[in-house]
C-alpha positions in Angstrom: 1.0 -38.6 -7.0 4.8 -39.7 -7.4 7.8 -37.1 -7.3 11.4 -37.9 -8.7 14.6 -36.3 -8.3 15.8 -33.7 -11.1 18.8 -35.9 -10.9 17.3 -39.5 -11.5 14.0 -40.1 -12.8 14.0 -43.4 -10.9 14.6 -42.1 -7.6 10.9 -41.6 -6.5 9.2 -40.4 -3.6 5.7 -39.9 -2.5 4.5 -36.6 -1.9 5.0 -37.4 1.8 8.1 -39.1 1.5 9.4 -35.9 -0.3 7.9 -33.3 1.8 9.8 -35.1 4.7 13.0 -35.5 3.0 12.9 -32.0 1.5 16.2 -32.9 -1.0 16.3 -36.1 -2.8 19.1 -38.6 -1.6 20.9 -37.7 -5.1 21.4 -34.4 -4.1 18.5 -33.4 -6.7 15.1 -31.5 -6.0 12.0 -33.3 -6.3 9.5 -32.2 -8.9 6.0 -34.0 -9.7 6.0 -37.1 -12.4 3.2 -34.6 -14.2 2.2 -30.9 -13.8 -1.5 -31.7 -14.3 -3.4 -29.4 -17.0 -6.7 -28.3 -15.0 -9.9 -28.6 -16.9 -12.0 -25.8 -18.6 -14.6 -26.5 -16.0 -12.2 -25.3 -13.6 -11.1 -22.2 -14.9 -15.1 -21.3 -16.2 -15.8 -21.4 -12.3 -13.0 -20.1 -10.9 -14.6 -16.7 -10.0 -17.5 -18.5 -8.7 -15.5 -20.4 -6.0 -13.7 -19.2 -2.6 -10.1 -18.8 -2.3 -10.0 -22.2 -0.2 -12.4 -24.0 -2.5 -10.0 -23.3 -5.5 -6.8 -23.9 -3.9 -8.3 -27.0 -2.6 -8.6 -28.2 -6.2 -5.4 -27.2 -7.2 -3.5 -28.7 -4.3 -5.4 -31.9 -4.6 -3.6 -32.6 -8.0 0.0 -32.5 -6.3 -0.9 -34.2 -3.0 -3.5 -36.9 -4.2 -4.9 -38.8 -1.6 -2.0 -38.6 0.6 -4.2 -36.0 2.9 -7.9 -36.5 2.6 -9.8 -33.5 0.7 -11.3 -32.3 3.9 -8.2 -32.2 6.2 -6.8 -30.4 3.1 -9.3 -27.8 2.8 -8.6 -27.3 6.5 -5.1 -26.8 6.1 -5.5 -24.2 3.2 -8.2 -22.2 5.2 -5.6 -21.7 7.9 -3.1 -20.7 5.4 -5.1 -18.4 3.4 -6.8 -16.4 5.8 -5.5 -12.9 4.6 -5.8 -11.2 1.3 -3.5 -10.7 -1.6 -4.8 -7.6 -3.1 -4.1 -6.1 -6.6 -3.2 -2.5 -6.3 -3.1 -0.4 -9.7 0.0 1.5 -9.1 -0.2 3.2 -12.4 -2.1 2.6 -15.8 -2.1 -0.9 -16.8 0.5 -1.6 -13.8 -0.7 -3.4 -10.6 1.5 -4.6 -7.5 0.3 -8.0 -6.2 0.8 -7.6 -2.6 2.1 -10.6 -1.1 3.0 -9.3 2.4 -0.5 -9.3 4.4 0.3 -12.4 6.5 1.5 -12.9 9.7 5.2 -12.0 9.1 4.1 -9.7 5.9 6.3 -11.5 3.6 5.2 -13.7 0.7 6.7 -16.5 2.2 4.0 -17.2 4.9 1.8 -19.0 2.6 4.5 -22.0 1.6 5.9 -21.6 5.3 2.7 -22.2 6.7 1.5 -24.8 4.1 4.4 -26.9 4.7 4.3 -26.9 8.6 0.8 -27.8 8.6 1.4 -30.9 6.4 4.3 -32.1 8.3 2.4 -31.4 11.8 -0.5 -33.4 9.7 1.7 -36.4 8.8 3.2 -36.6 12.7 -0.3 -36.8 14.3 -1.1 -39.6 11.9 1.8 -41.4 12.6 1.3 -41.1 16.5 -2.3 -42.3 15.6 -0.9 -45.0 13.6 2.0 -46.2 15.8 2.3 -48.2 18.8 4.6 -45.2 20.3 3.0 -42.4 22.4 4.7 -39.7 20.3 5.8 -39.4 16.5 9.7 -39.4 15.7 10.6 -35.7 15.4 11.3 -34.0 12.4 14.5 -31.7 12.7 13.7 -28.7 9.8 16.7 -27.1 8.4 16.2 -23.9 6.7 18.8 -21.1 5.2 17.4 -17.6 5.0 18.6 -14.4 3.7 15.8 -12.7 5.8 12.1 -13.5 5.0 12.1 -17.2 4.9 13.1 -17.2 8.5 10.9 -15.3 9.9 8.2 -16.9 7.6 9.1 -20.4 9.0 9.6 -19.5 12.5 6.0 -18.2 12.4 4.7 -21.2 10.5 6.6 -23.8 12.7 6.5 -22.4 15.8 4.8 -25.3 18.5 3.7 -27.4 15.5 3.8 -31.0 17.2 6.6 -33.3 16.1 9.0 -30.4 14.7 12.3 -28.8 15.9 13.5 -26.1 13.5 16.7 -24.8 13.0 17.4 -21.3 10.8 20.7 -20.5 9.2 20.9 -16.9 8.8 24.2 -14.6 7.3 25.0 -12.2 10.2 24.6 -8.2 9.2 23.3 -9.4 6.1 19.1 -9.5 7.0 17.5 -6.4 8.1 16.9 -5.8 11.7 13.3 -6.6 12.3 14.1 -9.7 9.9 16.5 -10.5 12.5 14.3 -9.8 15.4 11.6 -11.9 13.9 13.4 -14.9 13.2 15.4 -14.9 16.6 12.5 -14.0 19.3 10.2 -17.3 18.9 12.0 -19.7 21.2 10.3 -23.1 21.9 10.8 -25.1 19.2 12.5 -22.5 16.8 16.7 -22.2 17.3 18.5 -19.6 15.3 22.2 -20.2 13.9 23.9 -16.7 13.2 26.6 -17.6 10.3 29.6 -15.8 9.9 29.0 -15.8 6.0 26.7 -15.4 3.2 23.5 -16.6 2.6 25.1 -19.0 -0.1 27.3 -20.6 2.7 24.1 -20.9 4.9 22.6 -22.9 2.2 25.4 -25.1 1.2 25.6 -26.3 5.0 21.8 -26.8 4.8 22.6 -29.1 1.6 25.5 -30.7 3.0 23.7 -31.9 5.9 21.0 -33.7 3.7 23.9 -35.6 2.4 25.9 -36.2 5.5 25.0 -40.1 6.3 26.1 -39.5 10.0 23.3 -36.8 10.3 20.6 -38.7 8.6 21.2 -41.9 10.8 20.7 -39.7 13.8 17.8 -37.3 12.7 14.6 -37.2 10.6 15.9 -34.1 8.4 13.7 -32.0 6.4 13.8 -28.5 4.8 11.9 -25.7 4.7 13.7 -23.6 1.9 11.7 -23.6 -1.3 13.7 -26.8 -2.3 10.9 -28.6 -0.5 8.1 -29.0 -2.6 5.5 -27.8 -0.2 7.2 -24.5 0.4 7.2 -23.9 -3.6 4.6 -25.3 -5.0 1.7 -23.6 -2.6 2.8 -20.1 -3.8 1.2 -20.8 -6.9 -1.9 -20.3 -5.1 -1.9 -16.5 -4.7 -1.5 -16.5 -8.5 -4.8 -18.4 -9.2 -6.5 -16.2 -6.7 -4.9 -12.7 -8.1 -4.9 -13.7 -11.8 -7.6 -16.3 -12.2 -10.2 -14.9 -9.4 -9.9 -11.1 -9.6 -8.3 -9.9 -12.7 -10.8 -9.1 -15.3 -9.0 -8.4 -18.7 -8.6 -10.3 -22.0 -5.3 -8.2 -22.6 -2.1 -10.1 -22.2 -0.6 -10.5 -18.9 2.7 -9.8 -18.1 4.1 -11.3 -14.5 7.3 -9.9 -12.9 8.4 -11.4 -10.2 11.7 -10.5 -8.2 13.7 -13.5 -8.2 16.5 -14.9 -5.7 16.2 -18.8 -4.9 13.4 -18.8 -7.7 10.8 -20.9 -5.6 8.3 -17.8 -6.3 8.7 -17.5 -10.1 8.6 -21.2 -10.5 5.6 -21.5 -8.5 3.8 -19.4 -11.1 5.2 -21.2 -14.1 3.4 -24.3 -12.9 0.6 -22.3 -12.5 0.8 -21.5 -16.4 1.3 -25.1 -17.1 -1.8 -25.5 -15.5 -3.8 -23.5 -17.6 -3.6 -20.2 -15.6 -3.5 -17.2 -18.5 0.2 -15.6 -17.9 1.9 -14.7 -21.5 4.7 -13.6 -20.3 7.2 -14.1 -17.1 9.9 -11.1 -16.1 12.5 -12.6 -14.3 13.8 -9.4 -12.2 17.3 -9.6 -10.3 19.3 -7.2 -8.1 22.9 -7.6 -8.9 23.0 -11.6 -8.0 21.7 -12.2 -11.8 23.0 -15.7 -12.7 19.9 -16.1 -14.3 19.6 -12.8 -16.3 22.9 -13.7 -17.5 21.9 -17.5 -18.5 19.1 -16.4 -20.4 21.3 -13.5 -21.8 24.2 -15.7 -22.9 23.0 -19.2 -22.4 25.7 -19.8 -19.9 24.8 -20.9 -16.3 27.4 -20.1 -13.9 27.0 -19.3 -10.1 28.9 -17.2 -8.0 29.3 -16.0 -4.8 26.4 -13.6 -3.6 26.8 -10.1 -3.1 24.7 -8.3 -0.6 22.6 -5.8 -1.6 19.3 -3.8 -0.5 16.8 -6.3 -1.8 18.3 -8.7 0.5 15.9 -11.8 0.0 17.5 -12.0 -3.6 20.8 -12.2 -2.8 21.2 -15.6 -4.0 24.5 -16.6 -6.4 23.4 -20.1 -6.8 19.8 -20.6 -6.8 18.2 -23.9 -6.0 15.3 -23.6 -8.0 17.2 -23.0 -11.2 17.8 -26.9 -11.3 13.8 -27.2 -11.6 13.5 -24.3 -13.9 16.0 -26.0 -16.5 14.4 -29.5 -15.7 11.1 -28.1 -16.6 12.6 -26.4 -19.9 15.9 -27.9 -20.8 16.2 -25.9 -24.1 17.0 -22.2 -23.5 15.0 -21.3 -26.4 12.0 -22.8 -24.8 12.4 -20.9 -21.6 12.9 -17.7 -23.6 9.9 -18.4 -25.0 7.9 -17.8 -22.0 10.1 -15.5 -19.9 12.8 -12.1 -20.2 15.0 -11.1 -17.4 16.3 -8.3 -16.4 18.7 -7.0 -12.9 19.3 -4.0 -11.5 21.3 -2.2 -9.2 21.1 -0.4 -5.8 21.0 2.7 -7.0 18.5 1.7 -9.7 16.4 0.4 -6.7 16.6 3.5 -5.1 15.8 5.6 -7.5 12.6 3.9 -8.5 11.5 3.7 -5.3 11.6 7.6 -4.9 10.1 8.2 -8.6 7.2 5.9 -8.1 6.5 7.5 -4.7 6.6 11.0 -5.9 4.4 10.2 -9.0 1.8 7.7 -7.6 2.3 8.1 -3.7 3.0 4.2 -3.9 5.5 3.2 -1.3 7.4 0.0 -2.7 9.9 -2.1 -0.7 13.5 -2.8 -2.3 12.3 -6.2 -3.5 8.7 -4.9 -5.4 11.0 -2.0 -6.8 13.3 -3.9 -8.9 10.1 -5.9 -9.7 8.8 -2.7 -11.1 11.6 -2.1 -12.9 11.6 -5.2 -14.8 8.1 -5.3 -15.7 8.2 -1.4 -16.9 11.1 -2.6 -19.0 9.3 -5.5 -20.3 6.1 -3.4 -21.2 8.1 -1.1 -23.2 7.6 -3.6 -26.3 4.3 -4.6 -25.1 1.3 -2.4 -26.4 -1.7 -4.5 -25.5 -1.0 -5.8 -22.1 -1.7 -5.6 -18.4 1.4 -5.7 -16.1 1.5 -7.2 -12.4 4.8 -7.2 -10.5 5.1 -9.1 -7.0 5.5 -6.9 -4.0 6.6 -9.6 -1.7 7.6 -7.8 1.5 5.7 -4.8 3.3 8.0 -1.9 3.1 8.0 -1.5 7.1 10.7 -4.3 7.4 13.2 -2.4 5.1 12.6 1.3 6.7 16.0 1.6 7.0 16.0 2.1 2.9 13.7 5.3 3.5 14.0 8.7 3.0 12.8 10.8 5.9 9.6 11.9 3.8 9.2 8.3 3.0 9.1 7.1 6.4 6.5 9.6 7.1 4.1 8.0 4.6 5.4 4.6 6.6 2.7 2.6 8.9 4.2 -0.1 10.6 1.9 -2.9 11.3 1.3 -3.8 15.0 2.3 -7.5 14.2 6.1 -6.0 13.2 6.1 -3.5 16.2 5.7 -6.6 18.8 9.0 -8.2 17.9 11.5 -5.1 17.8 12.1 -4.9 21.8 12.0 -8.6 22.3 15.5 -10.3 23.1 17.3 -11.5 20.4 18.5 -15.1 20.9 20.7 -16.7 18.5 24.1 -19.1 18.2 27.0 -18.1 16.6 28.4 -20.2 14.2 31.5 -20.0 11.3 30.6 -21.2 8.2 32.4 -24.6 8.6 30.0 -27.7 8.0 31.9 -29.8 10.6 31.0 -27.0 13.3 27.2 -27.2 12.1 27.4 -30.8 12.0 28.9 -31.2 15.4 26.1 -28.9 16.5 23.3 -30.7 15.1 24.9 -34.1 16.3 24.9 -32.9 20.0 21.2 -31.8 19.5 
């Protein structure tokens, strides 16, 4: 399998090269030359396969022979060692809970897969080289909350990697900050005086800087990296392909920020997985919803909301989305979009909790709102909304009665009393560059 830049089809890379580079040299994002349609036999047998067996067949189409099948299976066995339950919240509406991994967020799958791929490549390089140790890859990642903690967990102690996480000061929840600033070792947290978009711009500028690329082997752990976003298709294959029994239309609502998660689901559809309609559910950072409604895309400064993982004013994966669907009408055939305020979000959390006893996190609430709106016009459908983070990560959002319902997992509690270690930095790229050059 070859990959090429969204900005130049002649700018190509192997899977290994695309994973290590993260971003193409022209500033574009790598995409696969083809999205392979899986054979009918795969879907006929999908319910008889284990999650790892199924995932290996899916990921082989993107990895090719660059990771042997046995090693790929071992990687996926480690990545998929937790469940992705479908929970019926009300009739014909299910929460797909993606938060049962080590950092209680959907990004655990992609972050762990990427980390293990880079670890595998580093190990192979050291075996095939005269050097005793492979050259270190410096992994840069911008986070609005959950990405940072998932990457820190996934990469902690991984051979041949040093991770630098940039997060916006004061704009992540307390538990998210504790998760990404307390690992130490090969994980460094930079607390940036700015927004997520500022952090993301700093990371992208680093990939375009000649001095940095001469001195460091840079890679990205954001969903701009193909090995971060593509594996997220796997939990849709598991939940909708292996677990869901229905002949009805399937409507999937994904709360969306940088658009890696919903893009992975769209890739799954293009591979043959039955998903009839996508709902792009946004908070106040609704640039893509506006694009669907007006045909005009205008990036803007992000605004802080309760659903902070979606606080992205210039989503990177929009470039991949319009590469796949260059005509607006084509995208509108498969997707619709809605956006909601913090007030809407809080009212939804309370309403769903009172009626059903289900406690959604702020992101899941936005997803539920979008799903409910979409299903008003669909009589014969099953609705799924992605619950992307455990509500305990947003305890400050809830009322006292809701908190009484909340059980905080031990793996989150263990971070709360640890010492936060971060390096404060303004949003100047020159300061960020100077820091990296001195490492």
